[in-house]
C-alpha distance (Angstrom), angle and dihedral (degrees) to the residues before:
residue distance angle dihedral
X1 . . .
X2 3.79 . .
X3 3.78 122.5 .
X4 3.77 108.5 -134.0
X5 3.81 123.2 -157.0
X6 3.81 110.8 -77.7
X7 3.82 94.9 -112.2
X8 3.80 89.5 57.4
X9 3.80 96.3 41.4
X10 3.82 91.9 46.3
X11 3.81 90.2 54.2
X12 3.80 91.6 46.4
X13 3.82 91.3 51.2
X14 3.81 91.5 50.0
X15 3.81 93.0 49.6
X16 3.80 89.9 45.2
X17 3.81 91.0 51.8
X18 3.80 98.2 45.4
X19 3.80 105.0 24.9
X20 3.79 100.8 27.9
X21 3.80 96.5 139.8
X22 3.80 92.2 50.7
X23 3.81 91.2 45.9
X24 3.80 92.7 51.8
X25 3.82 90.4 47.4
X26 3.81 91.5 56.7
X27 3.80 93.7 40.2
X28 3.81 89.9 51.0
X29 3.79 91.4 53.5
X30 3.80 91.6 49.8
X31 3.81 92.2 47.3
X32 3.81 91.7 49.4
X33 3.81 90.4 51.0
X34 3.80 93.7 45.4
X35 3.80 90.9 52.4
X36 3.81 93.6 56.8
X37 3.82 104.7 27.3
X38 3.78 129.5 62.7
X39 3.82 91.2 -134.6
X40 3.79 135.1 18.9
X41 3.79 133.1 -169.6
X42 3.78 141.0 165.8
X43 3.80 88.1 -82.6
X44 3.82 88.1 68.6
X45 3.81 92.2 60.3
X46 3.79 113.2 82.7
X47 3.78 112.9 -126.4
X48 3.79 92.9 -131.1
X49 3.82 92.5 60.1
X50 3.83 87.0 99.7
X51 3.78 132.5 11.1
X52 3.79 115.7 -82.4
X53 3.81 95.0 -111.4
X54 3.82 90.6 58.6
X55 3.79 99.2 36.3
X56 3.78 104.6 93.9
X57 3.80 98.6 43.6
X58 3.78 95.7 40.8
X59 3.80 95.4 43.2
X60 3.80 97.1 46.5
X61 3.79 91.2 46.9
X62 3.80 91.7 49.0
X63 3.82 89.9 58.8
X64 3.81 91.6 45.0
X65 3.80 93.2 48.8
X66 3.81 93.0 49.6
X67 3.81 89.9 48.5
X68 3.80 91.6 49.7
X69 3.81 90.4 49.5
X70 3.82 88.3 51.3
X71 3.79 92.3 -123.4
X72 3.81 92.4 122.9
X73 3.78 133.6 18.5
X74 3.78 132.9 -161.8
X75 3.77 114.3 -107.2
X76 3.82 112.7 -116.2
X77 3.80 117.7 -83.7
X78 3.80 89.6 -119.5
X79 3.82 92.6 56.5
X80 3.79 116.7 114.4
X81 3.80 129.4 173.2
X82 3.78 108.9 173.7
X83 3.80 93.3 -172.0
X84 3.82 88.9 61.0
X85 3.81 93.8 38.4
X86 3.82 92.1 -116.4
X87 3.79 114.1 145.4
X88 3.79 124.3 175.4
X89 3.80 91.3 -9.6
X90 3.81 91.0 -55.6
X91 3.79 136.8 102.2
X92 3.74 131.3 -169.6
X93 3.79 115.4 -100.2
X94 3.78 104.7 -134.4
X95 3.81 95.8 -172.7
X96 3.80 109.2 124.1
X97 3.79 99.8 -113.9
X98 3.82 92.3 42.7
X99 3.80 90.5 73.4
X100 3.80 92.0 -146.2
X101 3.80 95.6 -65.1
X102 3.78 118.4 166.2
X103 3.80 113.7 -111.1
X104 3.79 137.1 -172.9
X105 3.78 117.3 -88.0
X106 3.80 118.1 -140.0
X107 3.78 136.6 -166.7
X108 3.77 132.5 -160.7
X109 3.78 111.1 -82.6
X110 3.79 99.6 -178.5
X111 3.81 125.5 14.8
X112 3.82 90.0 -172.1
X113 3.82 92.4 52.7
X114 3.82 90.9 47.6
X115 3.79 92.6 51.7
X116 3.81 92.4 44.6
X117 3.83 91.5 49.4
X118 3.81 90.5 50.0
X119 3.79 91.5 49.3
X120 3.82 93.4 48.7
X121 3.82 91.0 48.6
X122 3.82 96.7 45.1
X123 3.80 91.3 -114.7
X124 3.77 114.4 156.5
X125 3.80 115.7 -134.6
X126 3.77 128.2 -167.2
X127 3.79 111.9 -90.5
X128 3.80 88.6 -124.6
X129 3.82 92.0 68.2
X130 3.78 96.8 45.9
X131 3.79 120.4 95.0
X132 3.77 116.0 -102.2
X133 3.76 113.9 -92.9
X134 3.76 116.3 -95.5
X135 3.77 111.1 -101.2
X136 3.76 112.1 -106.3
X137 3.74 115.3 -111.1
X138 3.73 115.9 -129.2
X139 3.73 124.7 -160.3
X140 3.75 115.7 -123.8
X141 3.73 121.2 -154.9
X142 3.74 121.4 -162.0
X143 3.76 116.6 -147.0
């Protein structure tokens, strides 16, 4: 787990304490996206996921919490993928209220951590992203 600067971690703890359900809702959306997409950014989170008055604090802290838990990581600042419109590790957020600002692009850091977080927070994931069930062991007796 990463230790974020105290100003960031203090804000994340406050949002987690007072807006936990909203925070988990946004984190769940990000985790679901990160499990099926190569890259994810704020533009992948629909604005209506939480009410406008909660959006900025909850959304920014969702990204920070997932980074601290090492579920996602920011792509390097020198990363560019023109086909995906990612330049310098940033993409343009095309959500209406974002006003086209450039935001950090992330990628999945740990599939296992993402699945464990979802399980511990009662977040349903698509069956296609879950690991295959362990084969059942059967006991053989030799006569």
